[in-house]
Structure formats: C-alpha cells, structure tokens
N, C-alpha and C positions, 0 to 999 in steps of 0.2 A: 600580634607581633610583640607587644609588651610582655605578655605572659611567656612567650617563647624565650625572650631574653632572661626572664627570671628562672625558667627551667634550665637553660644552658648554664647560667651562673651557678645554680644548685648542683648540677652535674659536675661542673668544674671543681666546685668546693668539695664535693664528695670524693672525687679522684685525688685531689690534693691531700685530704684527710687520710685517705687510704694509703697513698704512696708515702706519706710522712710517718706512717705507723701511729698516728694519733688515735686510731680506733683499736689499737692493739692492747689487749688486757695486760700483756707482759710489760709494755712500755709504761702504762699507767701504774702498774705495781712497782716498777723500778723508780718512778718519780716519787711515789709515797715512801719508798725505802731510802730515798736520797742516793740511789746508786747511779743515776744517769741524769745528765743535764738536758737531754733531748727534748723532753716534754716542756720543761721550763722555757726553752727557746721557742717552741711552738706557741706557747701561751703568751710569753712576754713580747714577742715581735708584734702581733696585732695590737697588744695593749699600748705599746709605745707609739705605734702608727696612729691608733685611735686618739690618744691624748694630743698628739701633734695636730691631727686634722680637726679636732674639736676646737682647739685654740685658734687655728687658722679660720675656721668657719665663724667663730665669734668676732674676729677682727674684720673679715671681709664679708659683706652681705651676699650670701649665695642663695639661689632659689632651688627648690626641689624639682623633681620631674614634672610635677603638676603646675609649676610656676609660682608657688607660694614661697615667701621668704622663710628661711629656716631660723627658728627661734629656740633658744635654750632658756628654760625657766629655772630659777633657783629652787633648790630642794631644802627641806628642813634638815638642820644639822642635828642628827641624832645618832650617836655611836651605837646605842643598844640595838636598834633594829638592823643595822648593818652587821654587827657581830652575830646576832641571832640568825639572820639569813645566811651569812657565810658559814656558820657552824652547821646548819641544817644541810646546805648545799654540799659542803665538804664531807660530812658524814655519809650522805647519800652516795656521793661519788666514790668514797673509799669503801663503803660496804658492798656496793654493787660492782665496783670495778669498771664502771662505764660512765664516761663523761656524757652529759646531755647534748653536747655540740655535735659529735659524730654519730648520734644514735641511728639515723637513717643509713649512714654508711655501714654501721654494724649490722643492721638488718639486711642490707644489700650484700654484705660480704658473706 
C-alpha cells in the first residue's frame, strides 16, 4: 500500500509537470533566454514552499512516516562547492535542454 501511494504521487507529479509544460524544451529555452517568467514561477513556487516548511519543521518536532523525529544537521559553509555544483548543473541543463526533474515525464511524453 505504501509503494502504491509513492507510485500515485509520482504519476500525479508527472501529470503536473507535463500540463505545466515544465518538460517542454521550448519553455526551458524561453527561460534561459529570459523571454518568459513561466518556468521561474514553476521553480520558485516549490522553493518558497520548501523554505517555509523546513523552517516550520525545525520549530515544531515532526515525525517521519517511520515514526522517527525529523532532524536537520548543519552543513559546512563553503561557497566554492555550491558554485561549482550549480555551474555544472546549469551547464548540463542548458546544453541538453532537459531539466533532470521531469526526465521521466520527458521519456513518457
């Protein structure tokens, strides 16, 4: 039953990605050309929601589905590795024209 919920969530995510045109090469190209705000909205909305939820989880002790408390551990403050990773990720995304998020949606489409 648990895996069925994961499968249904993935199918729903794929449908949302396809319907929002996040898997469209033309939308990704428009984003990198700064011609359209559409993709920035798709990327920015979960980013803002994620930041808010992480702050909420840090303040209110919540448990995972397994019953364990959710902990956030501090990470090393190193700008170089984040810049390097972001540049590699961005170059790969720009050169292929495919975001790794909807890759299975692209395969299914």
